C-alpha positions, 0 to 999 in steps of 0.5 A, spaced: 972 569 803 973 577 802 973 575 794 967 571 795 963 577 799 965 582 793 963 577 788 956 576 791 955 583 792 957 585 785 952 579 783 946 582 787 948 589 784 947 587 777 940 583 779 938 590 782 940 594 776 937 588 771 930 589 775 930 596 774 932 596 767 926 590 766 921 595 769 922 600 765 922 597 758 922 595 753 915 597 751 911 592 746 907 595 740 901 590 741 898 586 746 899 579 745 893 577 749 889 580 744 892 577 738 893 570 741 899 568 736 901 561 735 908 560 732 911 553 730 919 553 730 921 546 727 929 545 727 933 541 723 930 541 716 935 540 711 940 536 716 943 530 712 943 526 718 943 522 722 942 516 718 940 516 710 936 509 711 935 504 716 940 499 713 945 504 714 945 502 722 946 494 721 952 492 724 954 498 727 957 498 734 953 504 736 956 504 743 963 505 740 961 510 735 958 515 740 959 512 748 954 516 752 947 518 752 944 520 745 937 521 745 933 514 743 929 518 738 934 521 734 937 514 732 931 514 727 932 521 725 933 522 718 933 527 712 926 529 710 923 527 703 918 529 699 912 525 702 914 527 709 914 534 707 907 533 703 904 529 709 906 535 714 903 540 709 896 537 709 896 537 716 898 544 717 893 546 711 887 543 714 887 548 720 885 555 720 886 561 724 881 566 726 883 570 719 882 564 715 889 563 714 892 556 715 897 554 720 904 555 718 910 552 720 917 555 720 922 550 718 929 552 721 934 549 715 941 547 715 944 548 709 951 544 708 953 537 709 960 534 708 960 528 703 966 523 704 967 522 696 971 516 694 971 513 701 971 506 699 977 507 695 981 510 701 982 516 705 976 520 704 976 526 699 971 531 703 966 535 699 961 541 701 954 540 699 950 546 699 942 546 698 939 543 694 944 538 693 946 532 698 951 526 699 949 521 694 946 517 700 941 522 702 938 524 695 931 525 696 928 526 689 922 530 689 923 533 696 924 541 693 918 540 689 914 538 695 917 544 699 915 549 693 908 546 693 908 547 701 910 554 700 905 556 695 900 553 700 902 558 705 904 553 710 912 553 710 916 559 712 923 557 712 928 560 716 936 559 718 938 554 723 946 554 721 951 551 716 953 544 719 950 543 725 957 541 728 964 543 727 966 540 720 973 540 722 972 535 728 967 531 724 973 530 719 978 528 725 973 523 728 971 520 722 977 515 721 979 514 728 976 507 729 973 501 725 966 504 727 967 511 725 970 508 718 963 504 717 959 510 719 963 514 714 962 509 708 954 509 710 953 516 710 952 516 718 953 523 721 954 521 728 961 521 731 965 520 737 964 527 741 959 529 736 954 532 742 960 537 744 962 538 737 958 545 737 958 548 730 959 555 734 964 553 739 968 558 742 974 554 739 972 556 732 975 563 729 970 569 728 973 569 721 971 562 719 964 563 722 963 570 718 965 566 711 960 561 713 955 566 715 956 569 708 955 563 705 949 561 708 946 568 706 948 566 699 945 559 699 939 561 703 937 566 698 938 562 692 934 557 695 928 561 698 928 567 694 929 572 700 934 572 706 933 569 712 930 574 718 931 569 724 936 564 726 936 559 732 943 556 733 945 549 733 944 545 739 942 552 742 950 554 743 952 561 742 955 567 745 955 574 744 960 574 739 955 570 734 950 575 736 954 581 734 956 577 727 949 576 726 947 583 727 952 586 723 950 582 717 942 584 718 940 578 722 936 581 728 931 576 730 934 571 735 930 565 737 930 561 744 935 566 748 932 563 754 934 556 752 941 559 750 948 555 752 953 560 752 960 557 752 963 564 755 959 563 762 961 558 768 958 552 770 953 551 776 949 556 779 953 562 778 953 561 770 945 560 771 945 567 774 949 570 769 945 567 764 939 570 767 942 577 767 945 576 760 938 575 757 934 580 761 940 586 760 940 584 752 932 584 752 932 592 754 939 594 752 939 591 745 934 595 741 937 592 734 935 585 736 929 581 737 929 575 742 923 570 740 922 565 746 920 558 746 914 557 751 911 551 749 914 544 748 911 539 743 916 533 742 911 527 741 917 523 738 921 523 745 915 521 750 912 515 751 905 518 752 905 523 746 897 525 748 900 528 754 905 532 750 899 535 746 895 536 753 901 540 756 903 544 750 896 546 749 896 548 757 903 552 755 899 556 749 894 558 754 899 560 759 903 564 754 897 568 752 895 570 759 902 572 760 901 577 754 906 573 749 906 570 743 905 562 744 912 559 740 911 552 740 918 548 739 917 542 735 923 538 732 924 535 725 924 528 728 917 528 730 915 528 723 921 525 719 923 518 722 926 511 720 920 508 723 914 511 719 909 510 725 913 515 729 912 520 724 905 518 723 904 519 730 907 526 730 902 528 725 896 525 729 898 529 735 900 536 731 893 535 728 890 534 735 894 540 737 892 545 731 885 542 731 884 544 739 887 551 738 883 552 731 876 551 735 877 556 741 874 563 741 877 567 739 881 563 735 889 564 734 893 567 729 898 563 726 904 567 724 912 567 723 918 570 726 918 575 721 911 577 723 912 577 730 918 581 730 915 587 726 908 587 730 912 587 737 917 593 734 912 597 730 905 594 731 904 593 724 907 588 719 907 586 712 910 579 710 910 574 704 906 568 705 905 564 698 904 568 693 901 574 697 903 579 702 899 579 709 899 585 712 897 586 719 895 592 724 896 589 731 895 596 735 889 599 737 889 605 732 888 605 725 895 605 722 898 606 715 902 600 713 908 601 707 909 594 703 916 595 700 916 594 693 921 588 694 916 584 697 910 586 693 906 580 689 907 579 681 903 576 677 902 568 677 909 565 674 913 571 674 918 573 679 918 579 684 922 585 681 922 590 686 921 595 681 914 598 683 913 604 688 911 601 695 904 600 696 901 604 702 895 602 706 891 604 711 889 599 716 884 599 721 886 597 728 886 589 729 885 588 722 889 583 717 889 585 709 892 580 704 895 583 697 895 579 691 896 581 684 892 579 678 894 577 671 896 584 669 900 586 675 895 590 679 895 589 686 888 587 689 887 588 697 882 584 701 880 584 708 880 578 712 873 578 715 875 576 722 882 578 725 
């Protein structure tokens, strides 16, 4: 009893300390009520799962494969193809913010997949496939051309989700333990027994292994998309302080969805929830080296019998976020737009069009941003971020500001790569303005101001 009283007193003291810290900071450099930013977070892109096609599920005992509560929508989850990316890009490009720039999706990518090569001939030979490669069952001709085209249109801004989306050693362990698992392995199905607890960043995995994987992720991501990731969301929202420390040490300082974190270091139940609340608020004020971008709007029409109601609730959540002085950060998983049932994907695109159409018609309208922009604006009041073949420069503060565009991100003439050999570009940006920096065919930088931002 005495121990319980001491624990309770300690928790109350921590809460009081936290409230004091929160009341004193941190101070944001912009007023998000004025900017009305919208960010579209979308997880699971690049993940080779859960099945390559509908035929893969035929004859598979699903209950034997994964007894429990696997979400219904995810039985139809599959890897995107070029058509899915192009169709979604068309929707995004159709709607503009008040600065004239199109809606931009932030697809968070999984970079590796396990390939059980030679399974039919006996025990599998496991290979690690790295983007742009996939196991044979998941080959998607034209996918990366579609991604490049979407990026060129300024509607596709990749960030990092993770390496595997599961612990690869546990998948290897489970793959041969039952007839259902063996059949799934042969057919390229990535669901396995206890898959929902086989967390990629589980506490049982060594820090050394995770560091090696993260460095490999940086290498693959940079080769794929031409720049290092700026932002990360851990698979299954599962991570702890050691993961944040590793990310920060490697220069990855923008962390998505801290409010939704499932921290394996915390106890279950009410005590765990209290400690999670404390950890989040203390981290916000005591970790100036990290930016936490919270998701405050949920848009998951594939997981709801009434998708139009999902859209209405999301629109209401956007309004609440703006009123609270926050950017509206919308969570929407790949399964809403990529599905073995094409009707599900089409419905997701229709509802996204409805959502974006409503937002675009508001006065004042939104500004569509990525995490990179939000983090810079939140900390410094200004931002300079690559989008398509240009650089978007914003001043979200209430005073004229000088913005330095680093040489490494300055645009190059069409068909040429950025070299980073020029001097940085220095621009005086009026309060609230958005400028675009492009390069002409001689490499000269042209600065244009968007009329209304």
